C-alpha positions as MATLAB code, in Angstrom:
seq = 'XXXXXXXXXXXXXXXXXXXXXXXXXXXXXXXXXXXXXXXXXXXXXXXXXXXXXXXXXXXXXXXXXXXXXXXXXXXXXXXXXXXXXXXXXXXXXXXXXXXXXXXXXXXXXXXXXXXXXXXXXXXXXXXXXXXXXXXXXXXXXXXXXXXXXXXXXXXXXXXXXXXXXXXXXXXXXXXXXXXXXXXXXXXXXXXXXXXXXXXXXXXXXXXXXXXXXXXXXXXXXXXXXXXXXXXXXXXXXXXXXXXXXXXXXXXXXXXXXXXXXXXXXXXXXXXXXXXXXXXXXXXXXXXXXXXXXXXXXXXXXXXXXXXXXXXXXXXXXXXXXXXXXXXXXXXXXXXXXXXXXXXXXXXXXXXXXXXXXXXXXXXXXXXXXXXXXXXXXXXXXXXXXXXXXXXXXXXXXXXXXXXXXXXXXXXXXXXXXXXXXXXXXXXXXXXXXXXXXXXXXXXXXXXXXXXXXXXXXXXXXXXXXXXXXXXXXXXXXXXXXXXXXXXXXXXXXXXXXXXXXXXXXXXXXXXXXXXXXXXXXXXXXXXXXXXXXXXXXXXXXXXXXXXXXXXXXXXXXXXXXXXXXXXXXXXXXXXXXXXXXXXXXXXXXXXXXXXXXXXXXX';
ca = [
     -14.255   74.452  -51.260;
     -11.869   75.014  -54.129;
     -10.997   75.585  -57.753;
      -8.296   74.696  -60.058;
      -5.706   77.100  -61.416;
      -7.620   76.972  -64.853;
     -11.170   77.868  -62.920;
      -9.101   80.731  -61.133;
      -8.047   81.827  -64.052;
     -11.028   82.394  -66.062;
     -12.904   83.620  -62.773;
     -10.197   86.618  -62.985;
      -9.517   87.234  -66.559;
      -5.751   86.588  -65.647;
      -3.701   83.728  -67.547;
      -2.753   80.328  -65.903;
       0.889   81.239  -65.323;
      -0.190   84.482  -63.880;
      -2.170   82.196  -61.637;
       0.360   79.774  -61.113;
       3.290   82.127  -60.166;
       1.027   84.060  -57.708;
       0.567   80.782  -55.934;
       4.188   80.094  -55.449;
       5.076   83.567  -53.994;
       2.011   83.235  -51.626;
       0.039   85.426  -52.448;
      -3.441   83.988  -52.315;
      -4.749   82.805  -49.203;
      -5.683   79.637  -48.648;
      -3.808   78.538  -51.694;
      -2.314   74.825  -51.445;
      -0.306   72.691  -53.804;
      -0.927   69.005  -53.849;
       1.799   67.382  -56.022;
       2.237   69.668  -58.954;
      -0.876   71.208  -58.557;
      -2.482   73.994  -56.808;
      -5.749   74.073  -55.246;
      -7.550   77.868  -54.839;
     -10.164   78.403  -52.349;
     -13.462   79.050  -54.336;
     -13.627   82.801  -52.603;
      -9.878   83.831  -52.746;
      -9.378   87.259  -53.112;
      -9.779   88.925  -56.743;
      -6.324   90.528  -57.928;
      -7.242   94.613  -57.566;
      -4.844   96.076  -60.332;
      -3.231   92.941  -61.126;
      -1.712   92.965  -57.841;
      -2.041   90.768  -54.632;
      -1.569   91.642  -51.171;
       0.768   89.009  -49.413;
      -0.884   86.948  -46.874;
      -0.491   88.990  -43.163;
      -1.861   85.865  -41.337;
       1.666   84.108  -41.890;
       4.367   85.969  -43.832;
       6.843   83.636  -43.149;
       5.547   81.032  -44.818;
       5.089   81.587  -48.426;
       3.672   78.267  -49.395;
       2.423   74.835  -48.196;
       3.334   71.591  -50.294;
       2.262   68.712  -50.239;
       3.097   65.431  -51.985;
      -0.385   63.122  -53.468;
      -0.018   60.928  -50.656;
       0.510   63.655  -47.796;
      -2.521   65.485  -49.075;
      -4.121   62.093  -48.818;
      -3.524   60.899  -45.755;
      -2.404   64.128  -43.981;
      -3.665   63.341  -40.316;
      -4.061   59.389  -40.829;
      -1.576   58.808  -38.307;
      -2.231   55.366  -36.988;
      -2.082   55.187  -33.126;
      -2.033   58.979  -33.312;
      -4.544   60.172  -30.587;
      -7.833   62.179  -31.251;
      -9.237   64.615  -28.660;
     -12.705   63.702  -28.037;
     -14.612   67.115  -26.532;
     -18.258   66.237  -25.101;
     -20.844   69.134  -25.196;
     -23.447   67.090  -23.899;
     -24.270   69.597  -20.803;
     -23.979   73.027  -22.784;
     -25.450   72.131  -26.918;
     -27.335   69.092  -25.498;
     -29.202   70.950  -23.472;
     -30.047   73.459  -25.692;
     -31.937   70.237  -27.479;
     -36.469   70.636  -26.657;
     -37.839   68.645  -23.266;
     -33.829   68.075  -21.963;
     -33.044   69.967  -18.868;
     -30.987   68.708  -16.373;
     -30.676   69.242  -12.664;
     -27.471   69.728  -10.852;
     -27.562   66.223   -9.661;
     -28.432   65.324  -13.223;
     -25.319   67.100  -14.897;
     -22.802   65.571  -11.780;
     -23.834   62.177  -12.604;
     -23.606   62.901  -16.682;
     -19.936   64.135  -16.185;
     -19.308   60.950  -14.045;
     -20.667   58.694  -17.124;
     -18.541   60.398  -19.511;
     -15.135   60.785  -17.631;
     -15.913   56.756  -16.829;
     -15.659   56.320  -20.308;
     -12.687   58.270  -21.370;
     -13.766   61.697  -22.871;
     -11.258   64.034  -23.041;
     -12.924   67.377  -22.626;
     -16.202   67.914  -20.962;
     -17.909   71.398  -21.278;
     -19.786   72.101  -18.414;
     -21.852   75.037  -19.728;
     -21.442   79.011  -18.981;
     -20.679   79.745  -15.270;
     -21.962   83.086  -15.424;
     -25.553   81.851  -16.710;
     -27.544   81.111  -14.307;
     -27.311   80.181  -10.855;
     -27.736   76.708  -11.332;
     -25.087   76.068  -13.654;
     -23.109   78.629  -10.658;
     -24.026   76.018   -8.216;
     -22.709   73.322  -10.249;
     -19.516   74.562  -11.192;
     -18.809   75.076   -7.505;
     -19.776   71.207   -6.709;
     -17.610   69.974   -9.812;
     -14.709   71.945   -7.416;
     -14.525   68.972   -4.888;
     -15.217   66.170   -7.659;
     -12.053   63.923   -8.696;
     -12.050   62.830  -12.221;
     -10.008   59.594  -13.596;
      -9.059   61.188  -17.142;
     -11.619   64.055  -18.431;
     -10.655   67.779  -18.264;
     -13.539   70.038  -17.131;
     -14.141   73.587  -19.328;
     -15.926   76.375  -18.695;
     -17.264   77.868  -21.910;
     -18.002   82.027  -22.383;
     -17.656   84.782  -25.064;
     -15.108   87.062  -25.894;
     -15.307   90.361  -24.037;
     -14.124   94.068  -24.671;
     -10.623   94.717  -23.886;
     -11.663   97.115  -21.475;
     -14.195   95.163  -19.388;
     -11.884   91.800  -18.763;
     -11.804   90.831  -14.953;
     -14.996   93.213  -14.755;
     -17.682   91.790  -17.246;
     -20.177   89.108  -15.860;
     -18.802   86.400  -18.388;
     -14.784   86.736  -17.914;
     -15.290   86.464  -13.777;
     -17.798   84.016  -14.340;
     -15.098   81.850  -16.417;
     -12.535   82.684  -13.925;
     -14.646   81.775  -10.401;
     -15.270   78.517  -12.070;
     -11.407   77.574  -11.944;
     -11.468   75.106  -14.419;
      -8.176   73.935  -16.220;
      -9.621   74.899  -19.462;
     -11.863   77.386  -21.088;
     -13.572   77.856  -24.218;
     -14.025   81.184  -25.602;
     -16.350   81.609  -28.912;
     -15.886   84.645  -31.148;
     -16.907   85.404  -34.773;
     -15.518   84.439  -37.813;
     -18.005   85.694  -39.866;
     -17.684   89.560  -41.480;
     -21.672   89.429  -41.738;
     -22.157   88.146  -38.592;
     -19.705   90.304  -37.008;
     -20.922   93.935  -38.740;
     -25.243   93.005  -38.379;
     -25.147   90.695  -35.507;
     -22.440   91.956  -32.777;
     -22.184   95.913  -34.587;
     -18.724   96.112  -34.401;
     -15.694   96.747  -37.129;
     -13.248   93.482  -37.953;
     -10.590   95.052  -36.000;
     -12.489   95.199  -33.061;
     -13.690   91.892  -33.578;
      -9.841   90.930  -33.557;
      -9.100   92.701  -30.551;
     -11.574   91.455  -28.288;
     -10.806   87.404  -29.827;
      -7.071   87.898  -29.475;
      -7.198   90.167  -25.677;
      -9.880   88.128  -24.303;
      -7.409   84.817  -25.000;
      -4.386   86.828  -23.958;
      -6.244   87.536  -20.605;
      -7.086   84.082  -19.962;
      -3.645   82.483  -20.813;
      -2.203   84.894  -18.277;
      -4.475   83.359  -15.684;
      -2.599   79.763  -16.584;
      -5.945   78.566  -18.462;
      -5.794   76.402  -21.602;
      -7.701   78.345  -23.984;
      -9.768   77.002  -26.920;
     -11.002   79.561  -29.009;
     -14.193   78.498  -30.905;
     -14.530   80.151  -34.332;
     -18.146   80.635  -34.541;
     -19.691   80.496  -38.350;
     -16.270   79.896  -39.351;
     -17.065   77.524  -42.339;
     -19.593   80.202  -43.441;
     -17.496   82.964  -42.906;
     -14.868   81.381  -44.816;
     -17.111   81.235  -47.640;
     -17.591   85.334  -47.634;
     -14.484   85.894  -46.796;
     -11.177   83.912  -46.470;
      -9.186   86.885  -45.058;
     -11.496   87.488  -42.512;
     -12.068   84.270  -41.456;
      -8.496   83.087  -41.319;
      -7.509   86.700  -39.581;
     -10.055   85.891  -36.473;
      -7.652   82.781  -36.443;
      -4.789   84.883  -36.048;
      -6.233   86.711  -33.083;
      -6.505   83.646  -31.489;
      -3.130   82.179  -32.300;
      -1.368   86.060  -31.294;
      -3.510   85.900  -28.136;
      -1.874   82.428  -27.469;
      -4.569   80.058  -27.902;
      -4.217   76.499  -27.474;
      -6.595   74.781  -29.831;
      -8.725   76.169  -32.817;
     -11.909   74.746  -32.665;
     -13.530   75.277  -36.801;
     -17.422   75.701  -36.248;
     -20.319   74.970  -38.610;
     -22.372   76.291  -36.664;
     -25.635   76.365  -39.270;
     -24.546   73.117  -39.753;
     -25.460   73.487  -43.299;
     -21.382   73.243  -44.798;
     -20.734   69.823  -46.936;
     -18.266   67.152  -45.996;
     -15.874   67.838  -48.807;
     -16.196   71.699  -48.174;
     -15.139   71.315  -44.393;
     -12.142   69.097  -46.067;
     -10.874   71.625  -47.877;
     -11.298   74.419  -45.409;
      -9.879   72.492  -42.313;
      -6.669   71.749  -45.013;
      -6.430   75.362  -45.599;
      -6.239   76.478  -42.447;
      -3.541   73.567  -41.474;
      -1.333   75.328  -44.113;
      -2.239   78.241  -42.024;
      -1.576   77.136  -38.772;
       1.475   73.907  -39.488;
       1.483   73.831  -35.197;
      -1.550   75.119  -33.680;
      -3.955   72.022  -33.198;
      -7.281   72.153  -34.902;
     -10.355   71.128  -33.947;
     -14.168   70.619  -35.646;
     -17.460   71.548  -34.167;
     -19.994   70.207  -36.593;
     -24.008   70.880  -36.273;
     -26.358   68.052  -37.898;
     -28.837   70.300  -39.917;
     -28.133   68.568  -43.544;
     -27.455   65.226  -41.614;
     -23.776   65.062  -42.210;
     -22.185   66.187  -39.153;
     -20.729   62.976  -38.321;
     -18.787   62.636  -41.829;
     -18.160   66.156  -41.866;
     -16.068   65.466  -38.099;
     -14.577   62.842  -40.064;
     -13.494   64.713  -42.888;
     -12.066   67.289  -40.919;
      -9.560   64.937  -38.876;
      -8.380   63.145  -42.202;
      -7.629   66.939  -43.200;
      -5.731   67.573  -40.205;
      -8.372   68.094  -36.875;
      -6.882   66.877  -33.856;
      -9.858   67.738  -31.837;
     -13.661   66.682  -32.156;
     -16.423   68.190  -30.448;
     -19.961   66.992  -30.133;
     -22.748   65.724  -27.926;
     -22.267   61.648  -27.175;
     -25.768   60.963  -28.518;
     -25.824   63.661  -30.680;
     -29.315   65.515  -29.691;
     -28.920   69.214  -29.587;
     -30.358   72.384  -30.858;
     -32.246   72.362  -34.270;
     -31.027   69.178  -36.049;
     -28.512   68.435  -33.346;
     -24.918   68.101  -32.578;
     -22.379   65.246  -34.415;
     -22.847   62.341  -32.552;
     -19.833   61.435  -30.409;
     -20.347   57.851  -29.948;
     -20.409   57.478  -33.553;
     -17.500   59.418  -34.478;
     -15.395   57.773  -31.904;
     -16.457   54.186  -32.920;
     -15.565   55.522  -37.286;
     -12.412   56.810  -36.065;
     -11.375   53.999  -34.046;
     -12.285   51.069  -35.683;
     -12.460   51.873  -39.394;
      -9.626   54.786  -39.430;
      -7.335   52.924  -36.694;
      -6.969   56.794  -34.406;
      -6.014   56.077  -30.993;
      -8.838   56.523  -28.390;
      -8.774   56.636  -24.440;
     -12.078   55.410  -24.048;
     -13.664   51.844  -23.288;
     -15.197   50.906  -26.353;
     -16.887   48.355  -24.661;
     -18.453   50.450  -22.980;
     -19.918   52.947  -25.520;
     -23.089   51.775  -25.543;
     -23.683   51.284  -22.008;
     -22.690   54.924  -21.781;
     -25.289   55.838  -24.208;
     -27.679   54.434  -22.569;
     -27.289   55.977  -19.205;
     -26.743   59.327  -20.767;
     -30.421   58.828  -22.690;
     -32.034   57.738  -19.185;
     -30.571   60.445  -17.665;
     -31.788   63.241  -20.982;
     -34.941   61.637  -20.395;
     -34.697   60.946  -24.213;
     -35.325   57.787  -26.070;
     -32.373   56.323  -28.118;
     -33.153   55.995  -32.074;
     -33.362   52.427  -32.054;
     -31.449   52.523  -35.467;
     -28.393   54.727  -33.925;
     -25.227   53.504  -35.405;
     -23.395   51.410  -33.177;
     -25.093   51.874  -30.252;
     -28.534   51.601  -31.176;
     -30.951   47.943  -30.411;
     -31.682   47.279  -33.531;
     -27.920   48.371  -35.035;
     -27.111   44.374  -35.803;
     -31.067   43.640  -35.648;
     -31.617   41.117  -38.574;
     -35.168   40.310  -40.015;
     -35.044   38.880  -43.694;
     -34.738   34.898  -43.501;
     -31.947   35.066  -46.063;
     -30.253   37.365  -44.024;
     -30.436   35.367  -41.213;
     -29.494   32.410  -42.771;
     -26.401   33.658  -44.187;
     -25.358   35.458  -40.661;
     -25.494   32.101  -38.912;
     -23.118   30.698  -41.379;
     -20.850   33.757  -41.613;
     -20.992   35.883  -38.900;
     -19.365   38.892  -41.485;
     -22.527   38.016  -44.049;
     -24.257   41.269  -42.606;
     -22.313   43.210  -39.748;
     -19.553   45.531  -40.177;
     -18.259   44.752  -37.006;
     -18.210   42.325  -34.168;
     -21.385   44.449  -32.373;
     -19.064   43.103  -28.903;
     -16.819   45.892  -29.828;
     -18.864   48.846  -28.721;
     -21.059   46.864  -26.098;
     -23.915   46.083  -28.293;
     -25.431   42.392  -29.288;
     -26.719   40.635  -32.030;
     -30.641   40.471  -32.250;
     -32.680   37.902  -35.164;
     -35.889   39.351  -35.394;
     -38.814   37.121  -35.756;
     -41.528   37.800  -38.345;
     -43.159   36.157  -41.103;
     -40.476   37.154  -42.985;
     -37.962   34.458  -41.146;
     -37.466   30.848  -41.356;
     -36.065   28.581  -39.034;
     -32.917   30.123  -38.610;
     -34.509   32.710  -36.685;
     -36.558   30.967  -33.884;
     -33.845   28.549  -33.688;
     -31.542   31.095  -31.324;
     -34.375   31.358  -29.417;
     -35.431   27.998  -28.830;
     -32.219   27.226  -27.604;
     -31.567   29.554  -25.069;
     -34.604   27.562  -23.594;
     -33.821   24.190  -25.074;
     -30.237   23.581  -26.444;
     -30.687   20.314  -27.787;
     -33.331   21.314  -30.441;
     -32.371   21.882  -34.108;
     -33.542   23.306  -36.659;
     -35.566   20.432  -38.088;
     -36.969   19.615  -34.410;
     -40.560   19.399  -34.638;
     -40.812   21.880  -31.861;
     -39.160   24.865  -34.427;
     -41.317   23.296  -37.187;
     -44.522   24.142  -35.147;
     -43.238   27.486  -33.404;
     -42.953   28.927  -36.784;
     -45.951   28.380  -37.739;
     -47.728   29.709  -34.447;
     -45.679   32.788  -35.137;
     -46.292   33.169  -38.738;
     -50.302   32.397  -37.528;
     -49.895   35.007  -34.892;
     -48.426   37.765  -37.181;
     -51.018   37.240  -39.666;
     -53.411   38.444  -36.564;
     -52.057   41.200  -36.127;
     -49.055   40.324  -33.577;
     -45.420   41.736  -33.782;
     -42.473   40.174  -31.867;
     -39.972   41.438  -32.755;
     -40.237   44.596  -30.216;
     -42.212   42.498  -27.435;
     -39.288   39.765  -26.372;
     -41.328   39.184  -23.021;
     -44.493   37.976  -24.517;
     -42.004   36.040  -27.112;
     -40.472   34.351  -24.475;
     -43.811   33.127  -22.652;
     -45.247   32.144  -26.000;
     -41.811   29.771  -26.454;
     -41.420   28.215  -22.896;
     -45.368   27.658  -23.268;
     -45.018   25.883  -26.149;
     -42.259   24.093  -24.957;
     -43.830   23.350  -21.973;
     -41.521   25.127  -19.843;
     -44.333   27.355  -18.565;
     -47.713   27.643  -17.130;
     -49.491   30.460  -16.363;
     -49.769   31.668  -12.727;
     -53.346   32.592  -12.707;
     -56.656   32.824  -15.091;
     -58.737   35.393  -15.538;
     -62.243   34.510  -15.426;
     -64.002   37.407  -16.201;
     -63.643   41.319  -15.936;
     -66.489   43.777  -16.226;
     -65.991   47.468  -17.103;
     -68.207   50.807  -16.293;
     -67.487   54.502  -16.941;
     -69.692   57.735  -16.001;
     -69.610   60.273  -19.119;
     -69.790   63.108  -19.758;
     -67.507   63.243  -16.426;
     -69.756   65.253  -13.446;
     -66.238   66.974  -12.076;
     -64.263   66.998  -15.027;
     -62.361   64.107  -14.335;
     -63.305   60.466  -16.553;
     -62.741   58.164  -14.115;
     -63.602   54.180  -15.011;
     -64.535   51.315  -12.579;
     -63.754   47.673  -13.420;
     -64.512   44.449  -11.525;
     -62.425   41.300  -12.335;
     -62.323   37.572  -11.164;
     -59.395   35.378  -11.195;
     -58.354   31.961  -10.080;
     -55.465   30.851   -8.952;
     -54.330   27.230   -8.076;
     -58.099   26.275   -7.562;
     -58.879   29.572   -5.539;
     -61.191   32.157   -7.148;
     -60.760   36.267   -6.300;
     -62.891   39.436   -7.075;
     -61.936   42.862   -6.698;
     -62.450   45.963   -7.922;
     -60.549   49.134   -8.796;
     -61.274   52.518   -9.781;
     -58.819   54.874  -12.123;
     -58.404   57.655  -14.550;
     -59.365   55.626  -17.988;
     -60.440   51.904  -18.232;
     -57.236   50.252  -18.421;
     -56.386   52.042  -15.714;
     -59.365   50.803  -13.744;
     -58.347   47.417  -14.802;
     -54.864   47.630  -13.644;
     -55.711   48.554   -9.906;
     -58.532   45.961  -10.029;
     -55.974   43.136  -11.308;
     -53.760   44.052   -8.272;
     -56.145   44.248   -5.583;
     -56.888   40.749   -6.480;
     -53.276   39.099   -6.919;
     -52.051   40.886   -4.351;
     -52.626   38.462   -1.678;
     -51.141   35.755   -3.858;
     -48.059   37.881   -5.555;
     -47.387   40.957   -3.838;
     -44.102   41.587   -5.489;
     -46.697   42.768   -9.007;
     -47.153   46.429   -6.821;
     -43.346   47.486   -8.136;
     -44.649   47.259  -11.522;
     -44.735   50.502  -13.613;
     -45.614   50.802  -17.215;
     -43.334   53.177  -18.937;
     -44.224   53.674  -22.215;
     -47.325   52.432  -24.438;
     -47.971   52.856  -28.317;
     -50.978   51.569  -30.110;
     -51.759   51.210  -33.565;
     -54.339   50.562  -36.038;
     -53.364   47.647  -38.251;
     -56.181   48.137  -40.587;
     -56.934   51.473  -41.975;
     -59.704   50.774  -44.373;
     -61.879   49.898  -41.496;
     -63.682   52.229  -39.127;
     -63.495   51.943  -35.327;
     -63.945   48.365  -35.173;
     -60.483   47.845  -36.865;
     -57.765   45.725  -35.295;
     -55.474   47.361  -33.090;
     -52.302   46.398  -31.563;
     -50.622   47.476  -28.459;
     -46.830   47.437  -27.136;
     -46.717   47.943  -23.452;
     -43.204   48.561  -21.851;
     -43.066   47.844  -18.559;
     -40.363   48.946  -15.926;
     -39.473   46.743  -12.955;
     -38.234   48.044   -9.614;
     -34.220   47.644  -10.850;
     -35.115   50.115  -13.650;
     -34.854   47.660  -16.187;
     -37.838   47.373  -18.674;
     -39.623   44.372  -20.623;
     -42.008   44.833  -23.740;
     -45.563   42.943  -24.110;
     -48.045   43.281  -26.766;
     -51.625   42.625  -27.493;
     -53.696   42.964  -30.353;
     -57.501   42.986  -30.911;
     -60.540   44.926  -32.353;
     -61.059   46.123  -28.464;
     -57.943   48.532  -27.473;
     -58.503   48.080  -24.122;
     -58.965   44.070  -24.499;
     -55.549   44.789  -26.929;
     -53.585   46.798  -23.697;
     -55.785   44.075  -21.082;
     -53.456   41.037  -22.711;
     -50.115   43.120  -23.465;
     -50.566   44.110  -19.431;
     -51.586   40.580  -18.155;
     -48.223   39.288  -19.959;
     -46.349   41.828  -18.093;
     -47.640   40.175  -15.183;
     -46.578   36.935  -16.226;
     -43.368   37.637  -16.751;
     -42.384   39.701  -13.868;
     -43.784   36.331  -12.146;
     -41.682   34.319  -14.226;
     -38.590   36.339  -13.781;
     -38.986   35.937   -9.765;
     -39.095   32.290  -10.312;
     -36.126   32.445  -12.356;
     -37.974   30.642  -15.203;
     -37.613   33.804  -17.671;
     -34.439   35.740  -17.942;
];
């Protein structure tokens, strides 16, 4: 954060002229000139007895001067590469419920390398046996583009090469190492319990030791932005220690994730002024929802190295989502990207699956609903002008446009779906008009098809007379012993079905009524359709639609089913009986699977 000359003069109680003179003489840390105006760090040191000490960070460079145009576009050089550093395997693994096996980590490394990420931070070699084994496995892995990076902290000079941390970094045999050191006075004093001089010595000597081992060294200045607000001198001296040791990249970390993007930009610019010949990096956490914006602000102020996790998940509120940053800087700002943007969504989906997390549907660029349109006027506009309500062509990032069906949509919404199955139909065809009425009637009852594409396709095909059910459920019965005598709530179900005029009855047991019905249906159908055995329910959501009613309220069930090839589809059921809602969704899942097998549904 910067202040003007006038604000500085009022703060320090000296004249405007004196402040400008001190800036011209290079005696105010981090001061930069934009055109004819000076910008001064908000926390620049207050004068002592009317005298300022000369900068000890870079005595040769008295002043840094930019034209207004240079200041605004310091790093916006079209085609200039930005280096992307993914830390999913370290920061990402600190997210709640995320845990990777060695095999999981190997898969993610290959996925990130295939996309084109420049650096992959693989973790801390000395932290646990699993990570140590992982680094051993990495030694035999041939990558196309990415560099593997090991992470560690600074060591006391007398312990270098002897302590667990530095020995682990060397055993990992990675071409790049990332070293974290404190850039905050309060953190150094209260957390590490050491002096500023000792902190600088640890940073300098650790970096120097690793450089002598022919490593590319990335220095992560932990708590840099909070530290700069406390004391610009302390934070810059920590960077100077890393530079003296030979660090290749200086990464400024918003460790607490609470710095605003404009503050990030100002402070990165000040660092760029102090170390114009060094690569500056940025590492932002997302505690105030600004990690992506802050990362972009840093790049606009001179950073060329961006760290984050590919999907943004990580400790607390997560990190900058590298997928969003990459797309923004490439498509919006014109920076070069080594990655294949058309693989962006598939890369995210693969990482999400391995990490056993669900991607947010609204995630920029890659989310399921990133290019989804629901309102009738919006859909009509999109059909007339593709850029009406989209900022880019979805295919640029491997995504696709979705026109959601609801009571808010008109014929323009249903038409693309119908034309998939009957291309000759138009907006004014009787079939189109009738389907709109059917869908609106169903949604009045509580159905929602925008998240249940499989049920929607069955509905449309049935109306167009392209599909008929493979079987008919004649009846089903359920029974349950409560309370459970042995603590396990078992249910039993009996079903009677008809297939091509032939009836079949079967019973099934399960943990709960839906499980029992599922088992009974599979048992009855296995003679006719054994391929149903491979289906597995992968997600199940229930919503009560009438909060003003009691236990007889209408419920909607969305059921996600996974096929043997790991592909998924979603079906929906609605009823005042939650078991019946679930059963309707389950029957649609069976029908969709059978129709896919026959090539009817896609």
